[in-house]
C-alpha positions as CSV (number, residue, x, y, z in Angstrom):
1,M,-76.1,-40.3,34.6
2,E,-78.3,-41.2,37.6
3,I,-80.6,-38.8,39.2
4,R,-81.6,-39.1,42.9
5,F,-84.1,-37.0,44.8
6,S,-84.0,-36.1,48.5
7,K,-87.0,-36.7,50.8
8,R,-87.3,-33.0,51.1
9,F,-87.6,-32.6,47.4
10,E,-90.2,-35.4,47.2
11,K,-92.4,-33.7,49.8
12,Q,-92.0,-30.3,48.0
13,Y,-92.8,-31.9,44.6
14,Q,-96.0,-33.5,45.9
15,K,-97.2,-30.0,46.9
16,L,-96.7,-28.5,43.4
17,S,-99.5,-28.0,41.0
18,K,-99.8,-30.4,38.1
19,K,-98.7,-27.7,35.8
20,N,-95.5,-27.1,37.8
21,R,-94.9,-30.9,38.1
22,N,-95.0,-31.2,34.3
23,K,-92.8,-28.1,33.9
24,F,-90.2,-29.8,36.3
25,W,-90.0,-32.9,34.0
26,E,-89.8,-30.8,30.9
27,R,-86.9,-28.8,32.3
28,L,-85.2,-31.9,33.6
29,E,-85.3,-33.4,30.1
30,L,-83.9,-30.1,28.7
31,W,-81.2,-30.1,31.3
32,K,-80.1,-33.6,30.5
33,T,-79.6,-32.7,26.8
34,E,-78.5,-29.1,27.2
35,P,-77.4,-28.4,30.7
36,Y,-76.5,-24.8,30.0
37,H,-79.6,-23.9,27.9
38,P,-80.5,-20.2,28.5
39,L,-84.0,-21.2,29.8
40,L,-82.5,-23.0,32.7
41,K,-80.4,-20.0,33.9
42,H,-78.0,-22.5,35.4
43,H,-75.7,-21.1,38.0
44,V,-73.5,-22.0,41.0
45,L,-74.8,-20.8,44.4
46,S,-72.8,-19.0,47.0
47,G,-73.0,-18.2,50.7
48,K,-74.7,-20.9,52.8
49,L,-75.5,-22.8,49.6
50,A,-71.9,-22.8,48.3
51,G,-71.1,-25.9,46.3
52,L,-74.7,-26.3,45.1
53,H,-76.2,-25.4,41.7
54,S,-79.6,-24.0,40.7
55,I,-81.7,-24.3,37.5
56,N,-84.9,-22.5,36.8
57,I,-88.0,-24.6,36.5
58,T,-90.4,-21.6,36.2
59,A,-89.8,-17.9,36.8
60,D,-90.5,-18.5,40.5
61,L,-89.4,-22.1,41.0
62,R,-85.8,-23.4,41.1
63,A,-84.3,-26.9,41.6
64,I,-81.2,-27.0,43.8
65,Y,-78.8,-29.8,43.2
66,R,-75.2,-31.2,43.4
67,V,-73.4,-33.5,41.0
68,V,-71.2,-36.2,42.6
69,N,-69.3,-38.4,40.1
70,D,-72.1,-39.5,37.7
71,T,-75.0,-38.9,40.1
72,I,-77.2,-35.8,40.3
73,Y,-78.7,-35.2,43.7
74,I,-81.7,-32.9,43.6
75,Y,-82.1,-31.6,47.1
76,E,-85.0,-29.2,47.0
77,L,-87.3,-26.9,45.1
78,I,-87.1,-23.2,46.1
79,G,-89.4,-20.4,45.0
80,T,-88.4,-16.8,44.8
81,H,-84.9,-15.4,44.9
82,S,-85.5,-14.1,48.5
83,Q,-86.5,-17.7,49.6
84,L,-83.2,-18.9,48.1
85,Y,-81.0,-16.3,49.6
86,G,-83.1,-15.1,52.5
């Protein structure tokens, strides 16, 4: 499976602390092997983000993505629940 990152994601990623960057890659590896592992809190989004999915990177950081055929498109990193749905 191929993974692609949006420009928005890349900009947000660059602003993360080194600790959160490392946590992103740890969770991405976990997601590749166990996409529904409880730590990821994987779920489908609704409302204006309908059709997208979210996984937890940390308690306050989520990756928003979509799967198309065999490609995962990671669009952005979102912080708190209110940032996601606000």
